[in-house]
C-alpha positions as CSV (number, residue, x, y, z in Angstrom):
1,X,-22.8,-34.8,-86.2
2,X,-22.6,-32.8,-83.1
3,X,-18.9,-34.3,-82.7
4,X,-18.0,-33.3,-86.2
5,X,-19.2,-29.6,-85.5
6,X,-17.1,-29.6,-82.4
7,X,-14.1,-31.0,-84.2
8,X,-14.4,-28.6,-87.1
9,X,-14.9,-25.7,-84.8
10,X,-12.0,-26.6,-82.7
11,X,-9.6,-26.8,-85.7
12,X,-10.9,-23.6,-86.9
13,X,-10.3,-21.9,-83.7
14,X,-6.7,-23.5,-83.5
15,X,-5.9,-22.4,-87.2
16,X,-7.1,-18.8,-86.5
17,X,-5.2,-18.7,-83.2
18,X,-1.9,-19.7,-84.9
19,X,-2.3,-17.1,-87.8
20,X,-3.1,-14.3,-85.1
21,X,-0.3,-15.4,-82.8
22,X,2.3,-15.6,-85.7
23,X,1.1,-12.1,-87.0
24,X,1.2,-10.6,-83.4
25,X,4.7,-12.3,-82.7
26,X,6.1,-10.6,-85.9
27,X,4.7,-7.1,-85.1
28,X,6.2,-7.3,-81.5
29,X,9.6,-8.5,-82.9
30,X,9.6,-5.5,-85.3
31,X,8.8,-3.2,-82.4
32,X,11.4,-4.6,-80.1
33,X,14.2,-4.4,-83.0
34,X,12.9,-0.8,-83.9
35,X,12.2,-1.8,-87.4
36,X,8.5,-0.9,-87.5
37,X,7.1,-0.5,-91.0
38,X,9.9,-2.7,-92.5
39,X,9.0,-5.6,-94.9
40,X,7.1,-8.3,-93.4
41,X,8.4,-11.9,-93.7
42,X,5.8,-12.8,-96.2
43,X,4.1,-10.1,-98.2
44,X,1.7,-10.8,-101.1
45,X,0.6,-8.1,-103.5
46,X,-1.3,-8.0,-106.6
47,X,0.2,-6.3,-109.5
48,X,-1.0,-6.0,-113.1
49,X,-3.1,-9.1,-113.0
50,X,-0.1,-11.2,-111.5
51,X,0.5,-12.0,-107.9
52,X,4.0,-11.0,-106.3
53,X,4.9,-12.9,-103.3
54,X,8.0,-11.7,-101.4
55,X,9.4,-14.1,-98.8
56,X,12.2,-12.6,-96.7
57,X,12.8,-10.0,-99.2
58,X,13.1,-12.5,-102.2
59,X,10.6,-11.8,-104.9
60,X,8.7,-14.9,-106.4
61,X,6.6,-14.4,-109.2
62,X,3.8,-16.7,-110.4
63,X,2.9,-17.9,-113.7
64,X,-0.4,-19.1,-114.9
65,X,-0.9,-22.8,-114.1
66,X,-1.1,-25.3,-116.9
67,X,-4.7,-26.2,-117.7
68,X,-3.7,-29.8,-118.3
69,X,-2.1,-29.9,-114.8
70,X,-5.4,-28.4,-113.3
71,X,-7.5,-30.9,-115.1
72,X,-5.6,-33.7,-113.7
73,X,-5.8,-32.2,-110.3
74,X,-1.9,-32.0,-109.8
75,X,-0.2,-29.6,-107.9
76,X,1.7,-26.8,-109.9
77,X,5.3,-25.9,-108.8
78,X,7.1,-23.0,-109.6
79,X,10.8,-23.8,-110.3
80,X,13.5,-21.2,-109.9
81,X,17.1,-21.7,-110.6
82,X,19.1,-21.7,-107.4
83,X,20.8,-18.2,-106.7
84,X,24.5,-17.7,-105.9
85,X,25.2,-18.9,-102.4
86,X,22.1,-21.0,-102.3
87,X,22.4,-23.7,-99.5
88,X,22.3,-26.9,-101.5
89,X,21.7,-29.1,-98.4
90,X,18.5,-27.2,-97.8
91,X,17.4,-27.7,-101.6
92,X,17.9,-31.5,-101.1
93,X,16.1,-31.4,-97.7
94,X,13.1,-29.7,-99.4
95,X,13.1,-32.3,-102.3
96,X,13.4,-35.1,-99.9
97,X,10.5,-33.6,-97.7
98,X,8.4,-33.1,-101.0
99,X,8.9,-36.9,-101.8
100,X,8.1,-37.9,-98.4
101,X,4.9,-35.7,-98.6
102,X,3.8,-37.3,-101.9
103,X,4.3,-40.9,-100.7
104,X,2.3,-40.3,-97.6
105,X,-0.6,-38.7,-99.6
106,X,-0.8,-41.7,-101.9
107,X,-0.6,-44.0,-98.8
108,X,-3.5,-42.0,-97.1
109,X,-5.6,-42.3,-100.2
110,X,-5.2,-45.9,-100.5
111,X,-6.0,-46.4,-96.8
112,X,-9.1,-44.3,-97.2
113,X,-10.3,-45.9,-100.4
114,X,-9.7,-49.3,-98.6
115,X,-11.8,-48.4,-95.6
116,X,-14.6,-47.1,-97.6
117,X,-15.0,-50.1,-99.8
C-alpha cells in the first residue's frame, strides 16, 4: 500500500512538473521573442456551450459525442478535411501512430486479463 502511494505521488509530481515546465518555457520564449500577450500554442475557450480549441492558431471546433460511442466506451474523433498545403506525410504518420496505439492497447488489455485470471 505504501509503495503504491509513493508511486502515485511520484507520477503526480512528475506530471505537474512537466505541465509547469512547458508553461514556463513557453512564457519565456514569448518574452525572448518580444511577443508577450500573443496567442499561446494551445488555447481552450468555452463559447456558447461549445468548446473552442486553438492549436497554433488553427481553430478546432468540437461536436457533441455520439451517445452510442460513449455507451460502447469508444473514443470519439473529430475528423476535419485536410487544408490546402497540408503535409500528407504527417497525416499518414498520425494514422499509423493511431493504429499502433490501438493495437498496443488491445495487447495490454489481453495481458492484464491473462494475468488476473
